[in-house]
C-alpha positions as CSV (number, residue, x, y, z in Angstrom):
1,M,243.7,174.8,83.0
2,H,244.8,173.6,80.0
3,E,248.8,173.2,79.9
4,T,251.3,174.3,77.6
5,S,253.2,171.6,75.5
6,D,256.6,171.4,75.2
7,D,256.6,172.1,71.6
8,A,254.4,175.0,72.1
9,L,256.5,176.9,74.3
10,V,259.8,175.7,72.2
11,R,257.7,177.6,70.1
12,Q,257.2,180.9,72.1
13,V,260.6,181.3,73.2
14,L,262.0,180.9,69.3
15,D,259.3,184.0,68.8
16,G,261.1,186.0,71.2
17,D,259.1,184.8,75.1
18,P,262.1,185.0,77.1
19,R,259.0,183.8,79.8
20,A,258.4,180.5,77.4
21,F,261.8,179.2,79.2
22,T,261.6,179.6,82.4
23,R,258.3,177.5,82.4
24,L,260.5,175.0,80.1
25,V,263.1,175.4,83.0
26,D,260.5,175.3,85.6
27,R,259.0,172.2,84.2
28,H,262.2,170.4,84.0
29,A,265.0,171.9,86.2
30,P,263.7,169.5,89.3
31,A,264.1,166.5,87.1
32,C,267.5,167.0,85.4
33,L,269.1,167.9,88.9
34,R,267.9,164.6,90.2
35,L,269.3,162.7,87.4
36,A,272.4,164.9,87.7
37,T,273.0,164.7,91.2
38,R,272.1,160.8,90.9
39,M,275.1,160.7,88.0
40,L,277.7,163.3,89.6
41,Q,276.8,162.3,93.2
42,S,277.6,165.7,94.1
43,R,275.4,168.5,94.5
44,E,277.4,171.4,93.2
45,D,278.8,169.0,91.1
46,A,275.0,169.2,89.0
47,E,273.8,172.0,90.2
48,D,276.7,173.3,87.7
49,A,276.4,170.9,85.5
50,V,272.2,171.5,84.8
51,Q,272.7,175.4,84.7
52,E,275.4,174.1,81.7
53,A,273.2,172.0,80.1
54,L,269.9,174.5,80.6
55,L,272.2,177.6,78.9
56,R,273.6,174.9,76.3
57,A,269.5,174.0,76.1
58,Y,268.8,177.5,75.0
59,R,271.2,178.5,72.8
60,A,270.8,175.5,70.9
61,L,266.8,175.5,70.9
62,P,266.6,176.8,66.9
63,A,268.1,173.0,66.2
64,Y,265.4,171.5,68.4
65,D,263.3,169.2,66.3
66,A,260.0,168.8,67.8
67,R,259.6,165.2,66.7
68,Q,261.5,164.1,69.2
69,Q,260.3,165.0,72.7
70,F,261.6,167.8,74.9
71,R,262.4,166.0,77.7
72,A,264.6,163.5,76.2
73,W,266.2,166.2,74.3
74,L,266.9,168.0,77.1
75,F,268.2,164.9,79.2
76,A,270.6,164.5,76.3
77,I,272.6,167.7,76.5
78,L,272.5,166.7,80.2
79,V,273.6,163.3,80.0
80,N,276.6,164.4,78.1
81,R,277.3,167.8,80.3
82,C,276.9,165.0,83.4
83,R,279.8,162.8,81.7
84,T,282.4,165.3,81.1
85,T,282.2,167.0,84.6
86,A,283.0,163.8,85.8
87,L,285.5,163.0,83.2
88,I,286.9,166.5,84.1
89,R,286.8,165.6,87.9
90,G,288.1,162.1,87.7
91,R,285.5,160.8,89.7
92,R,285.5,157.6,89.7
93,L,282.8,156.4,92.1
94,R,282.9,153.8,94.3
95,L,281.2,151.8,96.9
96,T,284.3,152.1,99.8
97,G,284.7,155.6,101.0
98,F,281.2,157.0,100.4
99,G,280.0,158.7,103.8
100,L,276.2,158.9,104.6
101,D,276.4,162.1,104.5
102,E,277.2,162.4,101.1
103,A,275.3,159.1,100.0
104,P,272.8,160.7,97.3
105,E,269.0,160.8,97.5
106,V,267.6,157.5,96.4
107,G,263.5,157.8,95.0
108,V,262.1,155.0,98.0
109,A,258.6,155.9,99.8
110,P,259.1,156.4,103.2
111,D,257.5,153.9,104.2
112,V,259.8,151.3,102.1
113,G,261.9,150.5,104.9
114,G,263.1,153.8,105.9
115,A,266.3,155.7,105.5
116,E,268.7,152.7,105.7
117,L,266.5,151.7,102.6
118,R,267.5,154.4,100.6
119,D,271.3,154.3,102.1
120,D,272.0,150.7,101.4
121,L,270.2,151.4,97.4
122,A,272.1,155.0,97.2
123,R,275.5,153.2,98.7
124,A,274.5,150.4,95.3
125,L,273.7,153.2,93.4
126,A,277.0,154.8,93.8
127,A,278.7,150.7,93.6
128,L,277.8,150.9,90.0
129,E,280.0,151.5,86.5
130,P,278.8,154.8,85.0
131,G,277.1,153.6,82.2
132,Q,275.1,150.9,84.6
133,R,274.0,153.5,86.2
134,E,273.2,156.5,83.8
135,A,270.9,153.5,82.5
136,F,269.3,152.7,85.2
137,L,268.9,155.8,86.0
138,L,267.3,156.8,82.9
139,K,264.9,153.7,83.0
140,H,264.2,153.1,86.4
141,V,263.9,156.9,87.6
142,E,263.3,159.0,85.0
143,Q,260.8,156.3,83.4
144,L,261.9,156.7,79.7
145,S,261.0,154.0,77.0
146,Y,264.1,152.3,76.0
147,D,264.0,154.3,72.6
148,E,263.7,157.3,74.6
149,M,267.0,156.3,76.0
150,A,269.1,155.7,72.7
151,A,267.7,159.5,71.8
152,V,269.7,160.7,75.4
153,T,272.7,158.5,75.0
154,G,273.1,158.3,71.1
155,L,273.2,153.8,72.3
156,G,271.4,151.2,71.0
157,V,268.1,149.8,72.2
158,S,269.6,146.9,72.9
159,A,272.3,148.2,74.7
160,L,270.6,149.8,76.6
161,K,268.6,146.9,78.0
162,M,271.4,144.6,78.8
163,R,273.1,147.5,80.7
164,V,269.8,148.0,82.5
165,K,269.2,144.4,83.0
166,R,273.0,144.1,84.2
167,A,272.3,146.9,86.3
168,C,269.4,145.5,88.2
169,E,271.6,142.2,89.1
170,R,274.3,144.1,90.1
171,L,271.9,146.1,92.0
172,Q,270.1,142.7,93.5
173,D,273.9,141.3,93.9
174,L,275.1,144.4,96.4
175,L,271.6,144.4,98.4
176,A,271.8,140.8,99.4
177,E,275.5,141.4,100.5
178,V,274.2,144.1,102.9
179,S,270.7,141.9,103.4
180,D,273.5,139.1,104.6
181,A,276.1,141.7,107.0
182,R,272.8,142.5,108.5
183,A,272.1,138.6,109.0
184,R,275.5,138.6,110.9
């Protein structure tokens, strides 16, 4: 069966078919929720941010430029919403005080170290500076290209590459600390 492209669905919405937007939401909402949950580290805040981002996207569809990938355009709206939510809530994400039950879900295969590794990765991600965490998630979890990331964040490609590099280095350091602590 042929899957309708995002651009075709956008055209259908603009032509008056609200079901087409439901298909876009069904297609992209899971990735949006995953990204928002990891950025905000609160499922409730993430759900609110995703809902607001989808509403804003719907209202802004007439301004959507089909030369840009729809997913990157939607992520840009979502990332801005998450940034605003974090500022409003005054959230400073820290490693300390981050309980096991509150750790955001991290996509790690079950056979690659199990729950302990997922928890360690979640804590390490939480300890990253927000800009580094955002860049890391967009690149390595959502698998956006650097050009797509630039469209999402408004930053230059070289700045994003540096953020991802620093995030990876910091994650390695944090995970090494955890490993060393367990070895003692």
